[in-house]
C-alpha positions in Angstrom: 19.1 6.3 6.9 19.0 9.1 3.8 16.8 7.3 0.9 18.3 4.5 -1.4 18.3 5.2 -5.7 15.4 5.8 -7.6 13.0 3.4 -7.9 13.0 1.1 -11.5 13.4 2.9 -14.6 11.1 6.0 -15.0 8.0 4.8 -17.0 7.6 7.1 -20.3 4.5 9.4 -20.0 1.5 7.9 -20.4 -1.1 8.8 -23.3 -3.9 9.4 -20.7 -2.9 12.1 -18.4 -4.4 15.0 -18.1 -3.3 17.8 -20.2 -2.8 20.2 -17.0 -0.9 19.1 -13.6 -3.0 17.8 -10.6 -2.3 18.6 -7.5 -2.6 15.6 -4.9 -1.3 15.0 -1.4 -0.4 10.9 -0.4 -0.3 10.2 3.6 3.2 7.9 4.7 4.2 6.1 7.5 6.7 7.9 9.7 9.7 8.2 9.0 8.7 7.1 5.1 7.9 11.0 3.8 11.9 11.4 2.1 11.4 8.0 0.1 7.7 8.8 -0.9 8.6 12.3 -2.0 11.9 11.2 -3.4 9.9 8.3 -5.6 6.4 11.1 -6.9 10.0 13.2 -8.3 11.7 10.5 -9.9 8.7 8.7 -10.8 5.8 10.8 -11.8 7.7 14.1 -12.3 6.4 16.1 -9.3 6.6 19.3 -8.3 6.2 21.6 -5.9 6.7 18.7 -3.2 6.4 19.4 0.3 6.8 17.3 3.0 5.1 17.2 6.6 4.8 14.7 8.8 2.3 11.9 7.5 1.9 13.1 4.0 3.4 14.3 0.7 2.3 17.2 -1.0 3.1 17.4 -4.9 1.9 18.8 -8.6 2.0 16.3 -11.7 0.8 15.3 -14.9 -0.2 11.4 -14.5 -2.8 9.1 -14.7 -4.2 6.5 -12.5 -1.7 4.3 -13.8 1.0 6.0 -13.3 -0.1 7.4 -9.9 -1.3 3.9 -8.6 2.8 2.6 -9.0 3.5 4.8 -6.1 5.2 2.3 -3.6 6.0 4.0 -0.6 2.8 5.9 0.1 -0.4 5.0 1.7 -3.5 6.3 1.0 -3.7 9.0 -2.6 -5.4 12.0 -3.0 -7.0 14.8 -5.1 -6.2 17.9 -3.0 -9.2 20.2 -2.5 -7.8 22.4 0.1 -4.1 23.7 1.9 -4.9 25.9 4.3 -3.1 26.4 7.5 -4.5 25.4 10.9 -8.0 27.6 11.6 -8.7 29.7 14.1 -9.5 28.1 17.7 -11.1 31.5 19.3 -14.6 31.9 19.4 -17.9 29.9 20.0 -18.3 26.6 19.2 -20.4 28.0 15.9 -17.9 30.9 14.8 -15.0 27.6 14.4 -17.9 25.3 12.7 -18.8 28.2 10.7 -15.0 28.7 9.6 -15.0 25.4 8.9 -17.8 24.9 6.3 -16.1 28.1 4.9 -12.5 26.5 4.5 -14.8 23.8 2.2 -17.5 24.9 0.8 -16.4 28.9 0.2 -16.0 28.4 -3.7 -18.5 26.8 -5.8 -17.0 27.2 -9.2 -13.4 25.6 -7.4 -15.5 22.3 -6.4 -16.9 22.3 -10.4 -13.4 22.2 -11.4 -12.7 19.7 -9.2 -14.9 17.3 -9.8 -14.2 17.9 -13.2 -10.5 17.0 -12.9 -11.9 13.7 -10.6 -14.1 13.0 -13.6 -11.4 13.1 -16.3 -8.6 10.4 -13.6 -11.3 8.1 -12.9 -12.7 8.1 -16.7 -8.8 7.7 -18.0 -8.6 4.4 -15.7 -12.0 3.4 -17.3 -13.0 2.7 -14.1 -10.9 -0.6 -13.6 -10.3 -2.6 -10.8 -11.7 -1.4 -7.4 -13.5 1.4 -9.3 -15.9 -0.7 -11.3 -17.4 -2.2 -8.1 -18.0 1.6 -7.4 -19.6 2.1 -11.3 -21.5 -0.9 -10.6 -23.1 -0.2 -8.2 -23.9 3.3 -9.1 -25.4 2.4 -11.9 -27.4 -0.2 -9.7 -28.5 2.1 -7.3 -29.7 4.6 -10.4 -32.1 2.3 -11.6 -33.5 1.7 -8.3 -33.7 5.0 -7.9 -35.2 5.5 -11.5 -38.0 2.8 -10.8 -39.3 4.6 -6.8 -38.8 8.3 -7.9 -42.6 9.1 -6.9 -42.5 6.9 -3.8 -39.6 8.4 -2.7 -40.5 12.3 -3.8 -43.2 11.8 -0.8 -40.9 10.4 2.0 -38.3 11.9 4.1 -34.8 11.7 3.1 -32.2 10.7 5.7 -29.7 13.1 4.8 -26.5 11.3 7.0 -22.5 12.0 7.1 -19.7 9.6 8.3 -16.8 10.3 10.4 -14.3 7.8 10.5 -10.6 7.7 11.4 -7.8 7.6 8.6 -5.4 4.8 9.1 -2.1 6.1 9.8 0.3 4.1 9.9 3.6 3.7 11.8 6.9 2.4 10.2 7.2 -0.9 11.8 3.7 -2.2 12.7 3.5 -5.8 10.6 -0.4 -6.6 10.4 -3.2 -4.0 9.0 -6.2 -4.4 7.6 -7.0 -0.4 6.1 -10.4 -2.4 4.8 -11.3 -2.5 8.3 -10.6 0.6 9.6 -12.9 2.2 12.3 -15.6 4.6 12.0 -18.5 6.3 13.7 -21.4 7.2 12.0 -23.6 10.3 12.3 -26.9 10.2 11.5 -28.1 14.4 10.5 -31.4 15.6 11.6 -34.2 14.0 8.9 -34.7 16.4 6.2 -37.2 16.7 3.4 -35.7 16.4 0.1 -37.2 20.0 -0.8 -35.6 21.5 2.0 -32.0 20.9 0.8 -32.4 22.4 -3.1 -29.4 22.1 -5.4 -28.2 25.7 -6.1 -28.8 26.6 -9.6 -31.4 23.7 -9.7 -34.0 26.0 -11.7 -31.3 27.2 -14.3 -29.8 24.2 -15.8 -31.7 20.9 -14.6 -29.6 18.4 -16.6 -26.0 19.9 -15.2 -27.2 19.3 -11.9 -28.4 16.0 -12.7 -24.7 15.3 -14.2 -23.3 16.5 -10.7 -25.3 14.7 -8.4 -23.4 12.8 -6.1 -23.5 10.6 -3.2 -21.3 11.1 -0.4 -19.7 10.8 2.9 -17.3 13.0 4.9 -14.3 11.4 6.6 -12.8 13.5 9.3 -9.9 13.1 12.0 -9.0 16.4 14.0 -6.1 16.5 16.7 -4.9 19.2 18.5 -6.4 22.2 20.0 -9.4 22.1 17.5 -9.8 18.5 19.1 -10.4 19.7 22.0 -13.1 21.3 21.2 -14.8 20.2 18.8 -15.1 16.7 18.0 -15.1 14.6 14.7 -18.7 13.7 14.3 -19.6 17.5 15.1 -17.4 18.6 12.2 -18.3 16.1 10.1 -22.1 16.5 10.7 -21.9 20.1 9.7 -19.8 19.6 6.3 -22.0 16.9 5.5 -25.3 19.6 5.5 -23.5 22.3 4.1 -22.4 19.9 1.1 -26.0 18.4 0.7 -27.3 22.4 0.9 -24.5 23.7 -1.4 -24.8 21.0 -4.3 -27.8 19.2 -3.6 -25.4 15.4 -3.3 -27.5 12.5 -1.4 -25.1 11.4 2.0 -24.3 8.1 1.5 -22.9 6.0 4.1 -21.9 2.5 2.8 -21.5 2.9 -0.8 -20.9 6.6 -1.5 -19.3 7.6 -5.3 -17.6 10.2 -3.7 -15.8 10.7 0.1 -14.1 13.8 1.5 -11.6 13.6 3.2 -11.1 16.9 6.0 -7.9 16.8 8.7 -7.9 19.0 10.9 -4.7 19.8 13.2 -2.4 22.4 14.4 -0.2 22.6 11.2 -2.6 22.8 8.8 -6.0 22.3 7.3 -6.5 19.5 4.8 -9.8 18.9 2.2 -9.3 16.0 -0.5 -11.1 13.2 -2.8 -9.8 10.0 -2.8 -8.5 8.6 -5.7 -8.8 4.6 -4.7 -10.7 3.2 -2.4 -7.8 0.6 -0.9 -4.6 1.9 0.2 -1.6 2.2 -2.2 -0.1 -0.4 0.1 -2.4 -3.1 -0.3 -0.5 -5.6 -3.0 -1.8 -7.8 -5.4 0.7 -10.2 -4.9 0.9 -10.2 -1.1 -0.9 -13.2 -0.2 -0.4 -12.8 4.0 0.5 -10.2 5.6 4.3 -9.8 7.1 5.8 -6.9 7.0 4.2 -3.6 5.7 4.6 -3.7 2.7 5.8 0.5 1.9 8.4 -0.7 4.4 9.7 -3.4 3.0 10.1 -1.1 -0.2 12.1 0.9 1.6 14.0 -1.2 2.7 14.6 -3.0 -0.5 15.3 0.9 -2.2 18.2 0.9 1.0 20.0 -1.6 -0.3 20.8 -0.2 -4.0 20.1 -3.2 -6.3 21.5 -2.6 -9.6 21.1 -5.0 -12.5 22.6 -8.5 -12.2 22.6 -8.3 -8.6 22.2 -11.3 -6.2 19.8 -10.3 -3.4 20.0 -12.5 0.0 17.1 -12.4 3.3 18.4 -15.0 5.6 16.1 -14.5 7.9 13.1 -13.4 5.7 10.1 -14.5 7.3 7.2 -14.1 4.8 9.4 -12.4 2.1 8.1 -9.1 2.1 11.3 -7.6 1.3 11.9 -9.5 -1.5 8.7 -9.6 -3.3 9.0 -5.8 -2.8 12.7 -6.3 -4.3 11.8 -8.4 -6.9 9.1 -6.5 -8.3 10.6 -3.1 -8.5 14.0 -3.7 -9.4 13.9 -7.5 -12.0 
């Protein structure tokens, strides 16, 4: 069925919206892409909206608070790269080089994206789940300052994580996104002196400000998955980013996550903007029908002001909750 009416009244332009529109993409359950495309246009005034299976790409000038209000999407990302499928001809080493060049070929572009990411996080005041990231980051910084002398004498273990992105299908009733399956790849131990940050001798202060801990989440399917595993790709990208940017790999609590999805349709690189999926609703205490599906079903009901909404066999009432929240 075609998507229903547009979501509730479009909010007035936020005072915290960045001056320049950002490029984003959002994952969606199978069949929900048209709903998400319609929603980003109505709620965010998005342009350059492009739907593919499981994802919607768009450009919008919006702050984190506005982006968080999306109801039909799963995970939201700041888009770094959108490219066609990578060639799979040649040796495994050549294919890995193609993947690494896709991610890190333009250092200046990385700086621009990190700037946008920081601006978005700053506009939100690191509230909610972001505040926990900030607190843990400060704790790590304090520990690093007190142990700098001893750490310089030790060998730093560089690690990269490869985790499977949770792809939710319409009709699933109970999903725990925070428990997504993950496989950790341990990169060969290197000393910190082997991975100097580029330009560290020119501007140490600037380099310190851009020092992030990170992890790589990689998902591959199609022809490339028959040649390389997600672990191999994640490890190669992780080592390349350490060498290129001087960042520190952290599996448990990174400042930054790099998401890479490679298949026969496209190659996508992005940064998740929120730790928890948009589908996690604070007002839903017991998981029933997937919240994104419930929202889409409520939108198909074409609810108008003053209407009475009836769900006779409501189960846990998820459709009614979504309807009440979006069309009060």
